[in-house]
C-alpha positions as a Python dict, from the first residue, in 0.01 Angstrom:
ca = {
    (1, 'X'): (0, 0, 0),
    (2, 'X'): (2, -377, -50),
    (3, 'X'): (63, -572, 267),
    (4, 'X'): (68, -924, 123),
    (5, 'X'): (224, -877, -223),
    (6, 'X'): (-57, -1055, -406),
    (7, 'X'): (28, -1156, -762),
    (8, 'X'): (-77, -1408, -1028),
    (9, 'X'): (180, -1667, -1127),
    (10, 'X'): (218, -1838, -1464),
    (11, 'X'): (384, -2177, -1442),
    (12, 'X'): (489, -2337, -1771),
    (13, 'X'): (438, -2700, -1676),
    (14, 'X'): (463, -2909, -1363),
    (15, 'X'): (838, -2854, -1319),
    (16, 'X'): (801, -2477, -1273),
    (17, 'X'): (502, -2534, -1042),
    (18, 'X'): (711, -2765, -827),
    (19, 'X'): (984, -2499, -806),
    (20, 'X'): (731, -2247, -674),
    (21, 'X'): (614, -2499, -413),
    (22, 'X'): (971, -2567, -308),
    (23, 'X'): (1033, -2192, -275),
    (24, 'X'): (741, -2171, -31),
    (25, 'X'): (898, -2453, 170),
    (26, 'X'): (637, -2723, 101),
    (27, 'X'): (709, -3078, 212),
    (28, 'X'): (829, -3298, -80),
    (29, 'X'): (551, -3550, -7),
    (30, 'X'): (295, -3272, -25),
    (31, 'X'): (442, -3144, -351),
    (32, 'X'): (398, -3487, -509),
    (33, 'X'): (29, -3485, -411),
    (34, 'X'): (-45, -3122, -498),
    (35, 'X'): (149, -3071, -823),
    (36, 'X'): (-104, -3254, -1047),
    (37, 'X'): (-377, -3029, -903),
    (38, 'X'): (-201, -2724, -1045),
    (39, 'X'): (-192, -2845, -1406),
    (40, 'X'): (-520, -2749, -1571),
    (41, 'X'): (-616, -2893, -1908),
    (42, 'X'): (-885, -2819, -2166),
    (43, 'X'): (-947, -3107, -2407),
    (44, 'X'): (-1186, -3126, -2701),
    (45, 'X'): (-1330, -3462, -2805),
    (46, 'X'): (-1525, -3530, -3123),
    (47, 'X'): (-1827, -3747, -3204),
    (48, 'X'): (-1916, -3912, -2871),
    (49, 'X'): (-2246, -4097, -2853),
    (50, 'X'): (-2512, -3984, -2607),
    (51, 'X'): (-2441, -4280, -2378),
    (52, 'X'): (-2066, -4226, -2375),
    (53, 'X'): (-2095, -3847, -2332),
    (54, 'X'): (-2344, -3885, -2045),
    (55, 'X'): (-2123, -4130, -1855),
    (56, 'X'): (-1818, -3913, -1915),
    (57, 'X'): (-1995, -3603, -1783),
    (58, 'X'): (-2111, -3783, -1470),
    (59, 'X'): (-1760, -3908, -1396),
    (60, 'X'): (-1604, -3567, -1458),
    (61, 'X'): (-1850, -3397, -1222),
    (62, 'X'): (-1804, -3661, -954),
    (63, 'X'): (-1425, -3607, -958),
    (64, 'X'): (-1440, -3227, -956),
    (65, 'X'): (-1405, -3160, -1329),
    (66, 'X'): (-1650, -3046, -1597),
    (67, 'X'): (-1767, -3171, -1935),
    (68, 'X'): (-1943, -2945, -2184),
    (69, 'X'): (-2162, -3107, -2449),
    (70, 'X'): (-2440, -3010, -2686),
    (71, 'X'): (-2773, -2939, -2516),
    (72, 'X'): (-2960, -3089, -2812),
    (73, 'X'): (-2829, -3436, -2741),
    (74, 'X'): (-3045, -3458, -2426),
    (75, 'X'): (-3359, -3414, -2633),
    (76, 'X'): (-3274, -3645, -2919),
    (77, 'X'): (-3170, -3360, -3148),
    (78, 'X'): (-2824, -3508, -3213),
    (79, 'X'): (-2694, -3864, -3226),
    (80, 'X'): (-2341, -3760, -3130),
    (81, 'X'): (-2179, -3461, -2965),
    (82, 'X'): (-1840, -3299, -2935),
    (83, 'X'): (-1725, -3256, -2575),
    (84, 'X'): (-1502, -3009, -2391),
    (85, 'X'): (-1329, -3149, -2083),
    (86, 'X'): (-1208, -2903, -1818),
    (87, 'X'): (-1009, -3040, -1528),
    (88, 'X'): (-679, -3061, -1346),
    (89, 'X'): (-440, -3336, -1445),
    (90, 'X'): (-512, -3518, -1122),
    (91, 'X'): (-887, -3515, -1190),
    (92, 'X'): (-836, -3641, -1544),
    (93, 'X'): (-620, -3929, -1424),
    (94, 'X'): (-887, -4029, -1172),
    (95, 'X'): (-1149, -4024, -1449),
    (96, 'X'): (-923, -4234, -1673),
    (97, 'X'): (-915, -4509, -1411),
    (98, 'X'): (-1295, -4529, -1422),
    (99, 'X'): (-1320, -4510, -1801),
    (100, 'X'): (-1083, -4806, -1839),
    (101, 'X'): (-1329, -5019, -1641),
    (102, 'X'): (-1638, -4918, -1840),
    (103, 'X'): (-1826, -5182, -2045),
    (104, 'X'): (-1849, -4946, -2345),
    (105, 'X'): (-1548, -5012, -2576),
    (106, 'X'): (-1567, -4650, -2695),
    (107, 'X'): (-1498, -4523, -2341),
    (108, 'X'): (-1206, -4760, -2295),
    (109, 'X'): (-1059, -4637, -2624),
    (110, 'X'): (-1123, -4278, -2519),
    (111, 'X'): (-932, -4343, -2196),
    (112, 'X'): (-626, -4455, -2394),
    (113, 'X'): (-644, -4156, -2629),
    (114, 'X'): (-672, -3914, -2337),
    (115, 'X'): (-382, -4084, -2157),
    (116, 'X'): (-168, -4050, -2472),
    (117, 'X'): (-263, -3682, -2505),
    (118, 'X'): (-154, -3617, -2146),
    (119, 'X'): (180, -3790, -2211),
    (120, 'X'): (240, -3601, -2533),
    (121, 'X'): (163, -3269, -2366),
    (122, 'X'): (497, -3300, -2187),
    (123, 'X'): (693, -3341, -2512),
    (124, 'X'): (749, -3565, -2816),
    (125, 'X'): (703, -3939, -2772),
    (126, 'X'): (1065, -3999, -2875),
    (127, 'X'): (1318, -3758, -2717),
    (128, 'X'): (1573, -3761, -2998),
    (129, 'X'): (1623, -3833, -3367),
    (130, 'X'): (1942, -3896, -3561),
    (131, 'X'): (1960, -3698, -3886),
    (132, 'X'): (2275, -3783, -4077),
    (133, 'X'): (2560, -3780, -3829),
    (134, 'X'): (2389, -3546, -3581),
    (135, 'X'): (2150, -3620, -3295),
    (136, 'X'): (1859, -3383, -3253),
    (137, 'X'): (1738, -3381, -2891),
    (138, 'X'): (1384, -3245, -2892),
    (139, 'X'): (1306, -3007, -2609),
    (140, 'X'): (1664, -2918, -2521),
    (141, 'X'): (1666, -2629, -2768),
    (142, 'X'): (1499, -2513, -3088),
    (143, 'X'): (1674, -2621, -3408),
    (144, 'X'): (1707, -2408, -3722),
    (145, 'X'): (1667, -2530, -4081),
    (146, 'X'): (1814, -2302, -4346),
    (147, 'X'): (1633, -2276, -4681),
    (148, 'X'): (1833, -2302, -5004),
    (149, 'X'): (1605, -2247, -5304),
    (150, 'X'): (1767, -2363, -5628),
    (151, 'X'): (1479, -2213, -5826),
    (152, 'X'): (1417, -1920, -6060),
    (153, 'X'): (1074, -1839, -5915),
    (154, 'X'): (1083, -1868, -5535),
    (155, 'X'): (807, -1668, -5363),
    (156, 'X'): (1062, -1526, -5118),
    (157, 'X'): (1278, -1369, -5387),
    (158, 'X'): (1588, -1553, -5264),
    (159, 'X'): (1613, -1817, -5539),
    (160, 'X'): (1973, -1847, -5659),
    (161, 'X'): (1867, -1771, -6019),
    (162, 'X'): (1699, -1447, -5916),
    (163, 'X'): (1955, -1189, -6035),
    (164, 'X'): (2127, -1375, -6317),
    (165, 'X'): (1948, -1200, -6604),
    (166, 'X'): (2045, -856, -6477),
    (167, 'X'): (2401, -981, -6427),
    (168, 'X'): (2421, -1101, -6788),
    (169, 'X'): (2443, -1475, -6717),
    (170, 'X'): (2249, -1594, -7019),
    (171, 'X'): (2384, -1935, -7129),
    (172, 'X'): (2187, -2223, -6968),
    (173, 'X'): (2500, -2416, -6869),
    (174, 'X'): (2660, -2108, -6719),
    (175, 'X'): (2339, -2032, -6532),
    (176, 'X'): (2323, -2384, -6389),
    (177, 'X'): (2687, -2375, -6279),
    (178, 'X'): (2647, -2031, -6125),
    (179, 'X'): (2329, -2141, -5947),
    (180, 'X'): (2512, -2437, -5795),
    (181, 'X'): (2799, -2218, -5679),
    (182, 'X'): (2564, -1966, -5520),
    (183, 'X'): (2351, -2232, -5352),
    (184, 'X'): (2654, -2405, -5200),
    (185, 'X'): (2802, -2074, -5082),
    (186, 'X'): (2470, -1975, -4930),
    (187, 'X'): (2436, -2306, -4748),
    (188, 'X'): (2789, -2295, -4607),
    (189, 'X'): (2730, -1938, -4495),
    (190, 'X'): (2411, -2050, -4319),
    (191, 'X'): (2604, -2320, -4133),
    (192, 'X'): (2864, -2067, -4019),
    (193, 'X'): (2579, -1850, -3890),
    (194, 'X'): (2447, -2132, -3671),
    (195, 'X'): (2193, -2322, -3881),
    (196, 'X'): (2159, -2692, -3787),
    (197, 'X'): (2036, -2842, -4114),
    (198, 'X'): (2019, -2730, -4479),
    (199, 'X'): (1698, -2781, -4680),
    (200, 'X'): (1761, -2791, -5056),
    (201, 'X'): (1465, -2746, -5291),
    (202, 'X'): (1443, -2725, -5670),
    (203, 'X'): (1071, -2663, -5727),
    (204, 'X'): (882, -2353, -5618),
    (205, 'X'): (581, -2410, -5393),
    (206, 'X'): (455, -2052, -5400),
    (207, 'X'): (77, -2005, -5444),
    (208, 'X'): (-7, -2058, -5812),
    (209, 'X'): (333, -2200, -5910),
    (210, 'X'): (354, -2444, -6200),
    (211, 'X'): (489, -2795, -6135),
    (212, 'X'): (813, -2906, -6303),
    (213, 'X'): (926, -3248, -6419),
    (214, 'X'): (1159, -3466, -6214),
    (215, 'X'): (1453, -3426, -6451),
    (216, 'X'): (1446, -3046, -6422),
    (217, 'X'): (1427, -3070, -6044),
    (218, 'X'): (1713, -3319, -6034),
    (219, 'X'): (1933, -3100, -6253),
    (220, 'X'): (1895, -2822, -5998),
    (221, 'X'): (1933, -3000, -5664),
    (222, 'X'): (2173, -3292, -5719),
    (223, 'X'): (2485, -3086, -5802),
    (224, 'X'): (2420, -2872, -5492),
    (225, 'X'): (2373, -3171, -5259),
    (226, 'X'): (2685, -3344, -5394),
    (227, 'X'): (2898, -3034, -5346),
    (228, 'X'): (2759, -2976, -4998),
    (229, 'X'): (2825, -3335, -4896),
    (230, 'X'): (3186, -3294, -5001),
    (231, 'X'): (3219, -2970, -4805),
    (232, 'X'): (3038, -3049, -4478),
    (233, 'X'): (2904, -3328, -4260),
    (234, 'X'): (2604, -3115, -4156),
    (235, 'X'): (2261, -3271, -4213),
    (236, 'X'): (2103, -3205, -4553),
    (237, 'X'): (1732, -3225, -4635),
    (238, 'X'): (1575, -3265, -4978),
    (239, 'X'): (1252, -3069, -5023),
    (240, 'X'): (1042, -3270, -5270),
    (241, 'X'): (732, -3482, -5319),
    (242, 'X'): (879, -3704, -5595),
    (243, 'X'): (1028, -4045, -5512),
    (244, 'X'): (1275, -4033, -5803),
    (245, 'X'): (1412, -3698, -5684),
    (246, 'X'): (1433, -3813, -5323),
    (247, 'X'): (1615, -4133, -5421),
    (248, 'X'): (1888, -3955, -5617),
    (249, 'X'): (1916, -3685, -5351),
    (250, 'X'): (1972, -3949, -5082),
    (251, 'X'): (2229, -4117, -5305),
    (252, 'X'): (2403, -3780, -5344),
    (253, 'X'): (2425, -3730, -4967),
    (254, 'X'): (2091, -3601, -4834),
    (255, 'X'): (1990, -3727, -4489),
    (256, 'X'): (1621, -3638, -4460),
    (257, 'X'): (1317, -3609, -4689),
    (258, 'X'): (1103, -3297, -4647),
    (259, 'X'): (780, -3432, -4798),
    (260, 'X'): (581, -3119, -4879),
    (261, 'X'): (269, -3325, -4961),
    (262, 'X'): (313, -3566, -4668),
    (263, 'X'): (381, -3866, -4898),
    (264, 'X'): (49, -3824, -5081),
    (265, 'X'): (152, -3727, -5435),
    (266, 'X'): (385, -4016, -5520),
    (267, 'X'): (298, -4368, -5392),
    (268, 'X'): (664, -4471, -5421),
    (269, 'X'): (793, -4209, -5177),
    (270, 'X'): (680, -4369, -4849),
    (271, 'X'): (831, -4712, -4931),
    (272, 'X'): (1153, -4537, -5037),
    (273, 'X'): (1183, -4346, -4708),
    (274, 'X'): (1114, -4667, -4515),
    (275, 'X'): (1373, -4864, -4713),
    (276, 'X'): (1644, -4600, -4677),
    (277, 'X'): (1583, -4560, -4303),
    (278, 'X'): (1592, -4179, -4310),
    (279, 'X'): (1372, -3934, -4118),
    (280, 'X'): (1084, -3761, -4294),
    (281, 'X'): (892, -3438, -4249),
    (282, 'X'): (519, -3472, -4313),
    (283, 'X'): (368, -3136, -4404),
    (284, 'X'): (-2, -3054, -4406),
    (285, 'X'): (-98, -2918, -4747),
    (286, 'X'): (-431, -2823, -4904),
    (287, 'X'): (-287, -2604, -5178),
    (288, 'X'): (-493, -2576, -5497),
    (289, 'X'): (-407, -2347, -5789),
    (290, 'X'): (-770, -2232, -5820),
    (291, 'X'): (-750, -2081, -5469),
    (292, 'X'): (-433, -1881, -5539),
    (293, 'X'): (-468, -1505, -5579),
    (294, 'X'): (-180, -1289, -5701),
    (295, 'X'): (-82, -932, -5620),
    (296, 'X'): (219, -787, -5797),
    (297, 'X'): (386, -627, -5496),
    (298, 'X'): (293, -873, -5222),
    (299, 'X'): (289, -1195, -5424),
    (300, 'X'): (50, -1488, -5402),
    (301, 'X'): (-181, -1593, -5124),
    (302, 'X'): (-464, -1842, -5081),
    (303, 'X'): (-826, -1731, -5062),
    (304, 'X'): (-1157, -1911, -5020),
    (305, 'X'): (-1011, -2213, -4836),
    (306, 'X'): (-1276, -2375, -4616),
    (307, 'X'): (-1205, -2571, -4300),
    (308, 'X'): (-1478, -2708, -4074),
    (309, 'X'): (-1248, -2652, -3775),
    (310, 'X'): (-900, -2538, -3872),
    (311, 'X'): (-690, -2699, -3599),
    (312, 'X'): (-905, -3011, -3572),
    (313, 'X'): (-889, -3063, -3949),
    (314, 'X'): (-510, -3012, -3964),
    (315, 'X'): (-450, -3249, -3673),
    (316, 'X'): (-687, -3511, -3817),
    (317, 'X'): (-526, -3498, -4160),
    (318, 'X'): (-172, -3508, -4019),
    (319, 'X'): (-267, -3802, -3800),
    (320, 'X'): (-387, -3986, -4112),
    (321, 'X'): (-60, -3914, -4290),
    (322, 'X'): (141, -4033, -3990),
    (323, 'X'): (-60, -4358, -3984),
    (324, 'X'): (4, -4400, -4357),
    (325, 'X'): (378, -4351, -4303),
    (326, 'X'): (388, -4602, -4017),
    (327, 'X'): (197, -4858, -4226),
    (328, 'X'): (457, -4809, -4499),
    (329, 'X'): (730, -4906, -4251),
    (330, 'X'): (852, -4565, -4131),
    (331, 'X'): (896, -4567, -3749),
    (332, 'X'): (729, -4287, -3553),
    (333, 'X'): (1069, -4207, -3408),
    (334, 'X'): (1178, -4083, -3753),
    (335, 'X'): (873, -3865, -3826),
    (336, 'X'): (856, -3486, -3789),
    (337, 'X'): (529, -3302, -3851),
    (338, 'X'): (477, -2961, -4012),
    (339, 'X'): (138, -2781, -4002),
    (340, 'X'): (207, -2625, -4342),
    (341, 'X'): (189, -2254, -4265),
    (342, 'X'): (107, -2083, -4595),
    (343, 'X'): (2, -2399, -4779),
    (344, 'X'): (-368, -2396, -4863),
    (345, 'X'): (-458, -2153, -4586),
    (346, 'X'): (-580, -1793, -4594),
    (347, 'X'): (-402, -1507, -4419),
    (348, 'X'): (-641, -1526, -4123),
    (349, 'X'): (-613, -1905, -4104),
    (350, 'X'): (-232, -1882, -4100),
    (351, 'X'): (-242, -1632, -3814),
    (352, 'X'): (-477, -1858, -3617),
    (353, 'X'): (-266, -2165, -3691),
    (354, 'X'): (53, -1999, -3573),
    (355, 'X'): (-111, -1889, -3247),
    (356, 'X'): (-245, -2240, -3183),
    (357, 'X'): (37, -2452, -3324),
    (358, 'X'): (95, -2603, -2979),
    (359, 'X'): (-224, -2808, -3027),
    (360, 'X'): (-21, -3032, -3260),
    (361, 'X'): (167, -3162, -2957),
    (362, 'X'): (-121, -3405, -2906),
    (363, 'X'): (31, -3614, -3189),
    (364, 'X'): (342, -3680, -2979),
    (365, 'X'): (585, -3590, -3257),
    (366, 'X'): (842, -3311, -3302),
    (367, 'X'): (701, -3006, -3479),
    (368, 'X'): (865, -2802, -3754),
    (369, 'X'): (717, -2467, -3858),
    (370, 'X'): (806, -2253, -4158),
    (371, 'X'): (661, -1902, -4127),
    (372, 'X'): (961, -1734, -4292),
    (373, 'X'): (870, -1450, -4533),
    (374, 'X'): (527, -1608, -4594),
    (375, 'X'): (243, -1414, -4755),
    (376, 'X'): (44, -1391, -4430),
    (377, 'X'): (323, -1167, -4300),
    (378, 'X'): (330, -961, -4616),
    (379, 'X'): (-44, -908, -4630),
    (380, 'X'): (-60, -829, -4258),
    (381, 'X'): (221, -571, -4272),
    (382, 'X'): (176, -467, -4639),
    (383, 'X'): (535, -563, -4720),
    (384, 'X'): (701, -749, -5010),
    (385, 'X'): (895, -1070, -4937),
    (386, 'X'): (1236, -906, -4900),
    (387, 'X'): (1107, -678, -4622),
    (388, 'X'): (947, -940, -4399),
    (389, 'X'): (1237, -1011, -4163),
    (390, 'X'): (1082, -841, -3858),
    (391, 'X'): (748, -1012, -3919),
    (392, 'X'): (928, -1343, -3955),
    (393, 'X'): (1115, -1279, -3629),
    (394, 'X'): (786, -1224, -3444),
    (395, 'X'): (636, -1540, -3596),
    (396, 'X'): (946, -1748, -3515),
    (397, 'X'): (953, -1630, -3155),
    (398, 'X'): (586, -1712, -3108),
    (399, 'X'): (632, -2055, -3266),
    (400, 'X'): (904, -2128, -3011),
    (401, 'X'): (684, -2004, -2726),
    (402, 'X'): (416, -2245, -2849),
    (403, 'X'): (652, -2543, -2834),
    (404, 'X'): (778, -2582, -3192),
    (405, 'X'): (1099, -2788, -3208),
    (406, 'X'): (1246, -2662, -3535),
    (407, 'X'): (1194, -2354, -3753),
    (408, 'X'): (1262, -2327, -4126),
    (409, 'X'): (1403, -1987, -4228),
    (410, 'X'): (1557, -1778, -4507),
    (411, 'X'): (1742, -1516, -4301),
    (412, 'X'): (1980, -1742, -4115),
    (413, 'X'): (2190, -1506, -3904),
    (414, 'X'): (1901, -1296, -3776),
    (415, 'X'): (1672, -1592, -3709),
    (416, 'X'): (1940, -1796, -3532),
    (417, 'X'): (1972, -1501, -3293),
    (418, 'X'): (1595, -1482, -3251),
    (419, 'X'): (1584, -1854, -3177),
    (420, 'X'): (1868, -1843, -2924),
    (421, 'X'): (1719, -1544, -2744),
    (422, 'X'): (1371, -1698, -2738),
    (423, 'X'): (1513, -2024, -2602),
    (424, 'X'): (1706, -1836, -2332),
    (425, 'X'): (1393, -1653, -2217),
    (426, 'X'): (1171, -1961, -2215),
    (427, 'X'): (1423, -2186, -2045),
    (428, 'X'): (1544, -1936, -1785),
    (429, 'X'): (1512, -2079, -1436),
    (430, 'X'): (1410, -2429, -1549),
    (431, 'X'): (1735, -2597, -1451),
}
């Protein structure tokens, strides 16, 4: 029989740790001193010189932390080393004070990067973003983006053209009109089911898909956006990488650009977003047709994609795209990042990414994730796209547990419920 009721606690952040201290009856002054000791962090740094790494290790040890670096660097085997830092938040802040006074510029820069990482760990740099007429307050709850595919070849099987041939809708004009009607009805239904923003796309991005010209894409998405803008004041996103499509979509009533190639494919897109003053989603994407493999029942997936370090490479490449956007005149306060689940990543890489998506918080920006019906679910569960709702639910819930701020989904009603339940569990007792 247990006399003392010993148990391990898990505190999600300093606020929950403080609540446990208050429950014990600790003095408020003591709580202020002790709380930073209870927040443990593991940071990875890349490419430090021998001199910088040696000084950093000495300071970490002297303050009660630890620094792990390559053993070869001590014997001249490497010119630089990656470093793992292991310490409480209080220890790290004490080390930062010393690093800021070091003569080496690299250590002073490192101090600022570490300080920013600690700040961003608590949440996005900017607490809210206005999209259309709505204010999105990051961290208060998880937002839901509903996917409306105005395409004949969506990987998920939900494109509005999907069943027209079997229904006898053959004339191109009739097909276009019917597609618009279905897309608008689907979007309005999503909003009734609790979706926060509608994402309209006219070009398939499934593995191995063929690109289409701007005019074809415009003919699909503009009628839908115009009709939606007449019917609702809810935020609308245009899913594209083409500046000409984004411009006409914004003119038609879209409020946000979902840049599926992170402003890389069209040099005119970043200046357009900056000029229009709208938010943008920057998605990581390494998709290449040569790496796409097809299976009739399960659809396409990517194979043979090499990353040196998956999360480090994604974060580095997203950071570069954010810097590009800022240089083009887009404020950080209007940038959302997306790790690109399913885009240029193998099944195993997608699973790893989803489990470690919280590492993107180091960038200090709100995170959107789109695991819905993706091939990594299908190949894991051996299920076609239309039967991936349970797998999507598991992925969405885990994304929320890892700190994602918005999820992009096909099955609106079910996923809104998953999101609300996940939020309730994670936020229980925080107030």
